[in-house]
C-alpha positions as CSV (number, residue, x, y, z in Angstrom):
1,M,-19.5,14.8,14.2
2,S,-15.9,13.4,14.4
3,T,-13.2,14.5,12.0
4,E,-11.0,11.4,12.9
5,P,-10.5,9.1,9.9
6,T,-12.6,6.0,10.1
7,G,-11.0,4.0,7.4
8,T,-14.4,3.0,6.0
9,G,-14.0,1.1,2.8
10,T,-10.2,1.0,3.0
11,G,-9.6,-1.8,5.4
12,Q,-7.6,0.7,7.5
13,D,-8.4,1.8,11.1
14,P,-7.4,5.2,12.6
15,G,-4.3,3.5,14.1
16,H,-2.8,3.2,10.6
17,C,-3.2,6.8,9.7
18,H,-0.6,9.5,10.3
19,D,-1.5,13.1,11.1
20,G,-5.2,12.3,10.3
21,V,-4.4,10.9,6.8
22,C,-3.8,7.4,5.7
23,I,-0.7,7.6,3.5
24,T,-1.8,5.1,1.0
25,C,-5.4,6.2,0.8
26,S,-4.9,9.9,0.4
27,D,-5.6,11.9,-2.8
28,T,-2.1,11.5,-4.0
29,A,-0.5,8.3,-5.5
30,V,2.6,7.4,-3.5
31,E,5.6,5.1,-3.9
32,V,5.8,2.4,-1.2
33,T,7.8,-0.8,-0.8
34,I,6.1,-4.2,-0.3
35,I,7.4,-5.8,2.9
36,A,4.9,-8.8,3.0
37,V,2.3,-10.4,0.7
38,H,-0.9,-11.9,2.2
39,E,-3.7,-13.9,0.8
40,L,-6.6,-12.2,-1.0
41,E,-4.2,-10.1,-3.0
42,M,-3.2,-7.9,-0.1
43,A,0.2,-6.6,1.0
44,T,1.8,-4.8,3.9
45,V,3.9,-1.9,2.6
46,D,6.4,0.5,4.1
47,T,5.3,4.0,3.6
48,G,8.3,5.6,5.2
49,Q,6.1,6.6,8.1
50,G,4.9,3.2,9.1
51,A,3.3,0.0,7.7
52,E,-0.1,-0.1,6.0
53,E,-2.1,-2.8,4.1
54,V,-3.0,-2.2,0.5
55,S,-4.5,-4.2,-2.3
56,I,-2.2,-5.6,-5.0
57,A,-5.0,-7.1,-7.1
58,L,-4.3,-5.0,-10.1
59,V,-0.5,-5.5,-10.3
60,N,2.0,-8.4,-10.5
61,A,4.2,-7.5,-7.5
62,S,6.2,-9.2,-4.8
63,V,8.1,-8.5,-1.6
64,G,10.8,-5.9,-2.2
65,D,9.0,-4.3,-5.1
66,T,8.3,-0.6,-5.1
67,I,4.7,0.1,-6.1
68,L,2.6,3.1,-6.8
69,V,-0.5,3.2,-4.5
70,H,-3.6,5.4,-4.8
71,A,-6.7,5.1,-2.6
72,G,-5.4,1.9,-1.0
73,E,-4.9,0.1,-4.3
74,A,-1.6,-0.6,-6.1
75,I,-1.8,0.9,-9.6
76,G,1.6,0.1,-10.9
77,V,5.1,-1.4,-10.2
78,V,7.8,1.3,-10.5
79,G,10.7,-0.8,-9.2
80,A,10.9,-4.5,-9.2
81,N,13.3,-6.3,-6.8
82,E,16.1,-8.4,-8.5
83,T,14.3,-11.7,-7.9
84,S,10.9,-10.7,-9.3
85,A,12.6,-8.9,-12.3
86,Q,14.4,-12.1,-13.2
87,E,11.2,-14.2,-12.9
88,G,9.2,-11.9,-15.1
């Protein structure tokens, strides 16, 4: 049985994981910055160790915002960029 991460259910593949752990789908919520927003309420984020895709379906966030991600899902906006802060 393999111990390599499979990404099952997360939309991630092992190439998106670092040291055997996907940064945004680990047991800890982490702050990341949105670098691109895609259709189906998905976003590419900068984890500080690379880029990963996460769901932003539960939050109102845009490019440049810092979001809190747990299990591949954004659960809060902790820092909005200037443009989105003025729009909201």
